[in-house]
C-alpha positions in Angstrom: -13.7 3.0 -8.3 -13.7 3.8 -4.6 -10.7 2.9 -2.6 -10.6 2.6 1.2 -7.4 2.1 3.0 -7.1 0.8 6.6 -4.7 -0.8 9.0 -2.3 2.0 9.8 -1.2 3.0 13.2 1.6 3.7 15.6 4.3 1.1 15.9 7.8 0.9 17.3 10.8 0.4 14.9 11.1 -3.2 14.1 7.4 -3.8 14.3 4.9 -4.9 11.8 1.6 -3.7 10.3 -0.7 -5.0 7.7 -2.6 -2.5 5.5 -5.7 -3.3 3.6 -7.3 -1.7 0.6 -11.0 -2.3 -0.2 -12.0 -1.4 -3.7 -15.5 -1.1 -5.1 -16.5 -1.9 -8.7 -15.3 -4.5 -11.1 -12.3 -2.8 -12.6 -10.1 -3.6 -9.6 -9.5 -7.2 -10.7 -8.3 -6.2 -14.2 -5.9 -3.5 -13.1 -2.3 -3.6 -11.8 -2.5 -2.0 -8.4 0.0 -0.4 -6.1 0.7 1.0 -2.6 1.9 4.5 -2.5 3.1 6.6 0.4 3.6 10.3 1.1 5.8 11.5 3.9 5.6 15.1 5.2 7.3 17.5 2.8 7.9 14.8 0.2 6.3 13.7 -3.0 4.1 10.7 -3.1 6.0 7.6 -4.2 5.1 4.1 -5.4 6.5 1.5 -3.0 4.9 -1.7 -4.2 3.1 -2.9 -7.3 1.2 -6.1 -8.1 -0.2 -7.2 -11.5 -3.8 -7.9 -12.1 -3.5 -11.6 -11.4 -1.3 -11.3 -8.4 1.6 -13.3 -9.8 4.1 -10.5 -10.4 5.2 -8.0 -7.8 7.7 -5.1 -7.7 9.1 -3.1 -4.9 11.0 0.1 -4.3 14.5 -0.5 -3.1 13.7 1.1 0.2 11.1 -1.5 1.1 12.4 -4.6 -0.7 12.7 -7.6 1.6 10.5 -6.0 4.3 7.2 -5.3 2.6 4.9 -7.8 0.8 2.1 -6.8 -1.5 -0.8 -9.2 -2.2 -4.3 -9.2 -3.5 -7.6 -11.2 -3.3 -9.6 -10.4 -6.4 -12.6 -12.4 -5.2 -12.8 -9.9 -2.3 -11.7 -6.8 -4.2 -9.0 -6.3 -1.6 -5.3 -5.7 -1.6 -2.9 -5.9 1.2 0.5 -4.7 2.3 2.4 -6.6 4.9 5.0 -4.4 6.4 7.7 -5.9 8.6 10.9 -4.6 10.2 9.4 -1.1 10.0 11.8 1.9 10.2 11.1 5.5 11.2 11.6 6.5 7.6 8.6 4.4 6.7 6.4 7.0 8.5 3.9 8.3 5.9 0.3 8.3 4.8 -0.2 5.1 2.7 -2.5 5.0 -0.2 -3.6 2.4 -2.7 -4.4 3.0 -6.3 -4.0 1.5 -9.7 -0.8 1.6 -11.7 -1.1 4.0 -13.5 -3.4 5.7 -11.1 -7.1 6.3 -11.1 -8.0 9.9 -10.9 -9.6 9.6 -7.5 -7.5 8.8 -4.4 -8.8 7.4 -1.1 -8.2 9.1 2.3 -5.1 7.0 3.0 -4.0 5.5 6.3 -1.4 6.9 8.6 1.6 4.8 9.5 3.9 6.2 12.2 7.0 4.3 13.2 8.7 5.5 16.4 12.4 5.0 17.1 
């Protein structure tokens, strides 16, 4: 499976961004998927998870109520709507399965200025 993230950018605190993850292959639609992020000097963390059918989601406490994960299996695409962004959300964001595939995409940089 190849994963391509997009939609990152520079935004002021309180702003919004919508990330997209395009996946190749047929395994995407049968896997639980997640959005991960890695800030400079920190370990990569899972911030949002969605089950294969899209009906169940989970969030890290740090993003709960601000981020929304969704997926469109017909398009092999997953999304992360990020609202009320904070400077501490600054990181490279990646999509991957939960548990992860061996290969990661290049990620997309999100920078939130104060």
